[in-house]
N, C-alpha and C positions, 0 to 999 in steps of 0.2 A: 076206481078204487085200486093200490094195490094189498098187497097180505105180507103180514112176516108171520117164520115158523117161532116156536118154544124148542127152546135146548132137547126139548123130549123127541121129539119129531122131526130136528137132524141123525140127533142120534139114530134112529128107528131109522130112516130113509137109511146113512150111511153104516148101517150091521145088515140092510138088505129086510129091515122086518115093515117097513111101507114103503111102496111105489109112489115117487113122485106123481107120474101119470095120474092113480086113483087121486091124488091129493087135489091136484089142479081140477081136476072132474070135478071132486067134488064141490070143490069152492068156487067153479066158473070161471080158470084158466086166466087169473086173477096174474099180476108180472108180481114176485119174491124180491123181498130186499131182504136184509139180513140187518136183525137190532146190534148193535154193538155191546147190548148185556148177554143177550146172548152167545155171543162172539167170546167172552171174556169166561162166559160160562162153557162154552166148547174148550178151549184154549185150555185151561187150569187140570191138569192131570193129564195130560196126554202126553207121547212121547211117541218115537217113532211112527213110522206104518201110519198110525192115529194122528199121532200128530202132522203129519203131510197132508193124511185127507183132509182136515180142517184147514189147515194153513190154505191150501184151493182151495178150499169149498164158501171162505173171507175174503180170497183175491177175488171169483165169481162173481160174488154179490153185491151188491151196493148198498152203503147203510144207509139205513132209516134214522132218522131222530129227528127226536121235538123240536120245534124251533128255542123252547126254555127247557134245557135242561136241568137248569136249579129251580126252576119250578117245582119239575117232574122232585126231582130228592127232596123238595122240605114238602109237595104233597105227600113221599110217600113217609117220611116222616111222624106226619099229623095222623096218616092214614092208618100205620100199624098196629099200634096197642088199641085200635076200636074196631078195625076189620076182625084181629086175631090176637085175642087180649089174652089168648095162652097159647101163645106165638112158642113158646118154647119146647111145647110134643112136635111143629115142623122146623122148626131152626130160623135163628133170626135171619139169617142172610139170605137166604131163600127167598122166603116171604116178603123180604126187599125186592129182591129183583125179582120177585112174582106184580110186586107194585109197580115197578118202574117200567112194565111189559107190559101191563096195563094201561096208563096213564101214556105210554108209548103209542099205544093204539086210542089212546082220547084224543089224543091232543092232533095226532096224524091221518085219522079216518084212518089207521088201517084198518087191516081185518087181519085179528091175530088168532093162529090158530095150534095148536096142545091136545096133549093128550090127557090131560090134569082137570078132572071133573076140581075141584076145589078153584078153581080159577067162576064157576057162581059162584064162590060165596062173596069173590072178589065182587064179583060187578053186580052185585047188591049195595056196596058202595061209588061202585067206578059205572058210572056208565062206558061202555065201548065196545065194538062190535069183535065178540069171539066167534070161534067156532073147537067142538069140540068132537075130536077126531074118535069114534070110535073103533075096535079092532076089524082086521080086514079079512 
C-alpha cells in the first residue's frame, strides 16, 4: 500500500508544525506519493522561497493518479450536491478537490492522510482509506 497527503499535511510539514517521521510512524512507514490535485492546491498562491519549496516537493514525489481521471471528475460532479447540499458554506472548489482526493484513494487503494475532519462526511458516501491526523 502507498499513502498520499492532503495539502494541509504538506503545508504543516513545510511550516514545521508536523514532523514527517511522526506521520510515517503513525501510518506504518508507507511510501508517499503526490496527487496532482494536491500539487495544484500547493502551487496556487505561492511564490519566492515557498514556491521553491513546493516545486522541490513536487519534483521529489512520484505522482499518484487514478486510472480514470474522467470517471473521478464525473463522480465528483454527481456526488457533490448529495454529500454537501449546502456547499456554499465551505466552497465549491475546495469540496470538489476534496471529492477528487477521496476518489483518488478509492480508485488507487492508497491511504489518504489529512487533518480535515470533514472527510468523515465524504467517507459516508465514498468508501476510501483515510487517516485523520490529530495535533502532535
